[in-house]
Backbone bond lengths (Angstrom), bond angles and torsions (degrees), N, CA, C in turn:
res aa  C-N    CA-C-N  psi(-1)  N-CA   C-N-CA  omega(-1)  CA-C   N-CA-C  phi
1 M - - - 1.417 - - 1.522 111.18 -
2 L 1.257 113.05 125.07 1.450 118.57 176.16 1.518 108.87 -102.13
3 T 1.286 114.23 133.79 1.474 118.17 178.16 1.528 109.57 -102.11
4 N 1.250 114.26 149.54 1.467 119.81 178.56 1.526 108.13 -75.76
5 L 1.313 116.54 116.48 1.457 121.61 -176.48 1.534 112.88 -93.80
6 K 1.290 117.15 10.48 1.462 119.80 178.61 1.523 109.45 -68.30
7 K 1.310 113.98 131.92 1.469 119.39 176.83 1.518 108.36 -97.94
8 S 1.299 115.15 140.20 1.455 117.16 176.02 1.524 108.16 -74.61
9 R 1.288 114.56 139.71 1.453 120.11 -176.57 1.529 109.33 -96.77
10 A 1.320 117.61 121.68 1.463 122.51 178.77 1.518 108.52 -121.41
11 G 1.347 117.07 135.67 1.450 120.89 177.41 1.514 112.60 91.18
12 F 1.351 114.77 -166.27 1.452 121.94 -176.51 1.516 109.11 -118.58
13 T 1.302 115.28 153.44 1.463 119.12 176.13 1.526 108.63 -81.97
14 L 1.304 115.54 163.67 1.454 121.17 179.01 1.525 110.48 -61.07
15 F 1.314 116.76 -39.22 1.464 121.25 179.38 1.530 111.08 -61.83
16 E 1.303 118.67 -41.75 1.455 122.21 179.00 1.525 111.40 -64.57
17 L 1.324 116.40 -43.15 1.466 120.08 178.52 1.527 111.52 -63.38
18 L 1.328 117.25 -44.19 1.465 120.71 179.74 1.528 111.19 -65.37
19 T 1.317 117.66 -34.99 1.461 121.38 177.58 1.529 110.68 -64.24
20 V 1.325 117.08 -45.32 1.468 121.00 179.29 1.529 110.36 -63.93
21 I 1.321 117.58 -42.27 1.471 120.84 179.30 1.523 110.04 -63.87
22 A 1.330 118.00 -40.43 1.462 121.28 178.96 1.528 110.95 -64.19
23 I 1.320 117.60 -40.63 1.472 120.87 178.90 1.521 110.14 -64.53
24 I 1.331 117.18 -43.30 1.470 120.71 178.61 1.525 110.40 -62.73
25 A 1.328 118.12 -41.59 1.464 121.72 179.63 1.529 111.03 -64.05
26 I 1.314 117.46 -40.98 1.464 120.78 179.17 1.524 110.57 -65.35
27 L 1.335 117.24 -44.56 1.465 120.49 178.60 1.525 111.42 -63.27
28 A 1.325 116.85 -40.25 1.473 120.55 178.47 1.525 110.35 -63.32
29 A 1.327 117.41 -41.62 1.466 120.87 179.42 1.529 111.33 -65.12
30 I 1.315 116.75 -33.34 1.460 120.50 -179.83 1.526 111.21 -74.19
31 F 1.327 117.52 -43.38 1.465 121.14 -172.25 1.518 114.60 -92.12
32 Y 1.316 120.08 -13.51 1.466 121.57 -177.81 1.531 112.54 -59.89
33 P 1.337 120.04 -48.04 1.483 118.38 179.79 1.528 113.29 -59.09
34 S 1.318 116.54 -39.68 1.470 119.46 178.78 1.527 111.13 -65.97
35 F 1.311 116.12 -41.11 1.458 120.54 179.69 1.524 110.78 -66.19
36 R 1.335 116.93 -40.69 1.469 121.32 178.13 1.519 110.04 -62.38
37 D 1.342 117.58 -45.12 1.467 121.25 177.96 1.525 110.95 -61.20
38 Y 1.315 116.60 -40.63 1.461 121.27 178.39 1.530 110.51 -60.47
39 L 1.333 116.92 -45.95 1.468 120.57 -179.85 1.528 111.17 -63.81
40 Q 1.326 117.36 -40.21 1.464 120.52 178.64 1.524 110.92 -65.53
41 D 1.328 116.57 -41.02 1.467 120.19 176.65 1.528 110.92 -61.98
42 Q 1.320 116.52 -40.54 1.468 120.13 179.76 1.525 111.43 -67.09
43 D 1.346 117.51 -38.82 1.467 120.21 176.64 1.527 110.43 -60.10
44 L 1.329 116.30 -45.60 1.462 120.55 -179.63 1.527 110.72 -65.34
45 K 1.310 116.31 -43.46 1.472 120.41 179.99 1.529 110.76 -63.89
46 N 1.337 117.53 -43.45 1.464 120.67 -179.88 1.521 111.82 -63.98
47 S 1.329 117.59 -41.77 1.466 120.52 178.15 1.523 110.75 -65.37
48 T 1.339 116.51 -39.24 1.461 120.84 178.74 1.524 110.85 -63.52
49 L 1.324 116.29 -46.30 1.470 119.75 -178.88 1.529 111.85 -67.26
50 A 1.324 117.62 -36.37 1.471 120.38 176.75 1.531 110.32 -64.94
51 F 1.335 116.74 -41.63 1.461 120.79 178.46 1.530 110.53 -63.53
52 I 1.332 116.61 -45.30 1.468 120.62 178.94 1.522 110.45 -63.12
53 G 1.324 117.48 -38.75 1.463 120.81 176.86 1.515 111.68 -59.62
54 N 1.326 116.96 -39.38 1.462 120.16 178.12 1.526 112.12 -73.39
55 L 1.343 117.58 -31.40 1.466 119.84 172.41 1.529 110.29 -61.20
56 K 1.323 115.45 -45.19 1.466 119.87 -179.22 1.527 111.85 -68.62
57 L 1.333 116.39 -32.27 1.467 120.20 175.48 1.531 110.25 -64.48
58 A 1.334 116.67 -43.96 1.464 120.32 177.81 1.525 110.38 -60.68
59 Q 1.319 116.34 -42.24 1.461 120.97 179.28 1.534 110.86 -64.59
60 Q 1.319 116.26 -44.26 1.467 120.51 -179.54 1.524 111.53 -64.40
61 D 1.323 116.37 -44.51 1.467 119.65 178.50 1.523 111.61 -62.81
62 T 1.332 116.48 -36.85 1.465 120.69 178.40 1.527 110.97 -61.90
63 V 1.310 116.35 -47.38 1.467 120.30 -178.61 1.526 110.33 -67.77
64 T 1.324 116.82 -41.39 1.466 121.02 -177.09 1.521 111.77 -65.72
65 E 1.337 116.95 -46.17 1.464 121.02 -174.71 1.528 113.32 -95.23
66 Q 1.339 117.54 -9.44 1.456 122.30 -177.14 1.526 111.66 57.83
67 V 1.322 115.25 37.39 1.466 123.91 176.10 1.524 106.51 -133.04
68 K 1.327 117.54 137.58 1.460 120.19 -178.65 1.536 111.39 -63.69
69 Y 1.330 114.28 138.18 1.464 122.67 171.55 1.525 106.95 -124.22
70 S 1.328 115.79 156.83 1.456 119.19 178.50 1.527 110.32 -147.23
71 L 1.320 113.65 163.13 1.464 121.13 167.87 1.515 105.82 -112.15
72 Q 1.333 115.88 118.91 1.459 121.27 179.24 1.525 107.88 -101.53
73 M 1.332 116.09 121.26 1.459 121.33 -176.09 1.519 111.33 -100.50
74 N 1.322 116.03 135.24 1.460 122.55 177.54 1.529 107.77 -112.54
75 L 1.324 116.31 107.49 1.461 120.44 -175.91 1.527 113.05 -69.80
76 Q 1.327 117.92 -28.05 1.459 120.24 -178.73 1.531 112.02 -71.39
77 S 1.319 117.23 -40.10 1.471 120.19 -176.59 1.528 112.67 -100.33
78 N 1.345 117.42 -0.83 1.466 121.73 -177.79 1.522 111.29 53.59
79 A 1.308 114.48 43.40 1.463 121.79 179.52 1.518 108.75 -129.57
80 Y 1.316 115.06 165.44 1.458 120.07 176.44 1.519 108.51 -149.31
81 A 1.324 114.98 157.83 1.457 120.69 -176.58 1.523 109.78 -128.64
82 L 1.322 115.61 140.97 1.463 122.51 171.70 1.521 106.07 -89.76
83 V 1.340 116.23 120.46 1.462 121.12 -172.01 1.520 109.95 -125.51
84 K 1.340 115.27 133.07 1.462 121.88 172.37 1.520 106.69 -89.62
85 K 1.342 116.06 120.35 1.463 122.36 -172.06 1.526 111.21 -85.22
86 T 1.318 116.58 64.79 1.459 121.97 174.28 1.519 107.27 -105.42
87 S 1.306 116.02 -178.07 1.457 118.84 178.12 1.524 108.81 -112.50
88 P 1.297 120.46 107.25 1.464 128.60 -0.01 1.532 110.76 -79.99
89 A 1.327 115.53 161.83 1.459 120.99 -179.98 1.528 109.76 -65.28
90 T 1.343 116.19 143.82 1.456 121.92 -178.53 1.526 109.43 -117.01
91 V 1.316 116.98 123.67 1.457 120.82 176.53 1.523 107.71 -80.75
92 I 1.320 116.50 118.49 1.461 122.18 -179.50 1.524 110.71 -84.08
93 G 1.324 116.55 -38.05 1.459 120.25 -179.69 1.511 111.46 -163.47
94 N 1.324 115.55 148.14 1.457 122.29 174.87 1.524 108.29 -111.42
95 F 1.320 115.40 138.55 1.461 121.08 -176.59 1.522 109.50 -133.70
96 H 1.308 115.99 151.52 1.460 121.74 178.23 1.518 108.51 -124.22
97 L 1.316 116.40 137.93 1.460 119.73 175.16 1.529 108.43 -64.77
98 G 1.309 116.96 140.99 1.458 120.94 -174.14 1.507 114.26 -71.20
99 G 1.323 114.28 149.79 1.464 123.15 169.81 1.509 115.33 48.75
100 N 1.307 115.35 -119.42 1.448 123.45 -173.92 1.535 110.95 -102.37
101 I 1.320 116.85 29.42 1.464 122.60 -176.90 1.531 109.26 -98.75
102 Y 1.326 116.26 140.24 1.463 119.42 179.37 1.526 110.56 -145.14
103 F 1.351 114.83 159.00 1.457 120.82 173.49 1.529 106.90 -74.60
104 S 1.329 117.48 119.46 1.461 118.08 179.79 1.527 111.36 -94.48
105 T 1.325 117.50 -40.10 1.466 120.76 -179.17 1.523 109.03 -151.33
106 I 1.318 115.47 143.03 1.467 121.28 172.33 1.521 106.74 -131.70
107 T 1.328 116.97 123.61 1.466 120.76 -179.73 1.525 109.93 -125.41
108 G 1.316 115.78 146.82 1.456 121.61 174.16 1.517 114.95 87.18
109 L 1.304 118.56 -25.30 1.466 121.10 -179.02 1.521 109.53 -88.03
110 V 1.311 116.32 143.94 1.462 121.56 179.48 1.526 108.72 -87.35
111 N 1.319 116.46 129.56 1.472 123.52 179.25 1.527 112.80 55.96
112 N 1.332 116.85 32.90 1.478 121.91 179.34 1.530 111.58 52.55
113 E 1.322 114.61 44.69 1.460 120.19 -176.08 1.527 110.02 -135.39
114 A 1.329 115.64 127.66 1.467 121.26 174.80 1.521 107.01 -97.17
115 V 1.335 116.50 112.45 1.462 122.37 -175.59 1.528 109.00 -112.73
116 F 1.333 115.68 135.41 1.465 121.38 177.96 1.521 109.05 -110.94
117 N 1.337 115.54 140.07 1.464 119.80 176.87 1.527 108.87 -96.69
118 P 1.329 118.26 169.08 1.468 121.27 -173.18 1.534 116.24 -58.94
119 T 1.318 118.47 -15.29 1.462 119.81 175.38 1.531 111.69 -84.06
120 G 1.318 117.22 -8.46 1.464 121.74 -178.27 1.507 113.06 96.06
121 A 1.323 117.10 -4.86 1.463 120.75 178.61 1.533 109.66 -80.86
122 A 1.318 115.27 158.48 1.460 120.71 177.36 1.525 109.45 -85.92
123 D 1.325 116.37 139.74 1.464 119.37 175.91 1.528 110.22 -63.78
124 F 1.327 117.33 -38.22 1.456 122.81 178.19 1.522 108.42 -137.76
125 S 1.312 116.50 135.28 1.461 119.57 175.28 1.525 108.12 -86.38
126 G 1.314 115.37 161.59 1.456 118.00 179.93 1.512 112.56 -179.13
127 E 1.320 114.30 -179.43 1.455 122.00 179.39 1.524 109.40 -123.75
128 I 1.307 114.78 139.23 1.462 121.95 178.37 1.520 106.53 -123.79
129 F 1.312 116.61 124.28 1.455 121.38 -179.88 1.530 109.52 -107.89
130 L 1.320 115.62 126.45 1.454 121.63 173.88 1.517 107.84 -107.49
131 S 1.325 117.45 140.49 1.463 122.15 -179.70 1.515 110.67 -128.01
132 H 1.326 114.69 153.05 1.456 121.22 174.00 1.525 107.17 -97.99
133 G 1.321 116.75 126.93 1.458 121.62 -175.16 1.514 114.52 -62.91
134 S 1.324 118.79 -34.10 1.462 121.03 -176.50 1.520 112.71 -86.18
135 S 1.325 116.48 -45.95 1.462 119.69 -174.17 1.524 112.54 -88.75
136 G 1.328 117.96 -22.72 1.456 120.94 -177.06 1.523 113.22 79.23
137 K 1.337 117.98 1.19 1.462 120.59 179.18 1.517 109.36 -72.01
138 R 1.341 115.33 153.25 1.462 120.85 -174.96 1.514 111.02 -134.08
139 T 1.335 114.42 155.26 1.459 121.34 167.82 1.522 107.76 -122.14
140 K 1.327 114.76 148.50 1.460 120.77 176.69 1.517 107.41 -115.86
141 I 1.322 115.43 123.39 1.460 122.50 175.75 1.515 106.25 -106.88
142 Y 1.334 115.58 124.59 1.457 119.85 -178.47 1.521 109.20 -113.15
143 L 1.319 116.30 120.63 1.463 123.18 176.47 1.532 107.55 -99.58
144 K 1.313 115.60 111.88 1.469 120.84 -177.79 1.528 109.97 -82.78
145 P 1.338 117.92 160.28 1.469 121.09 -179.78 1.531 112.86 -57.14
146 S 1.327 117.44 -30.58 1.462 120.88 -179.52 1.526 112.17 -74.76
147 G 1.345 116.82 -10.08 1.458 121.01 -176.67 1.512 112.71 98.37
148 Y 1.333 116.54 -5.81 1.460 121.40 179.15 1.526 109.45 -70.34
149 V 1.325 117.00 137.16 1.464 122.15 -176.51 1.525 109.07 -117.51
150 T 1.343 115.89 129.48 1.455 121.46 173.14 1.519 108.19 -125.97
151 W 1.332 115.32 162.85 1.468 118.82 177.32 1.520 109.77 -151.68
152 E 1.325 114.98 158.71 1.449 120.66 176.81 1.520 110.00 -152.45
153 M 1.345 114.84 151.58 1.468 120.54 173.66 1.521 107.18 -83.07
154 L 1.298 116.78 137.39 1.479 120.77 178.38 1.509 109.63 -105.47
């Protein structure tokens, strides 16, 4: 009587495991730069949208209360404050740009401050540029005289 000496094979061989790990490592090396760029773009976009949201909040509060509100930007600390322009001025909230985002340039605004008058218009129009420290990508926020805000990735 001859018995069948075939062994059932369970699991993976070392060669198969190393092949799968090598494929995963190659794919990770290929896609990591794209994923990193995507995350940096999202950080910049999120900071831009949060800043614009606070600009619109200042404008809305100005129209609602018929008292000037402003966003005061501090280029050294990459922070800004929502301020009610009464006597004395009242800071409603302090905000910081996220992560590695900073104010790169502000043009047209007086004292780095976006001020809204009771009609909802801006006292001064201008451009605010936000930059990402690692990627160097920028967004431009444009505050029009009417108070309308637009933005674009550069």
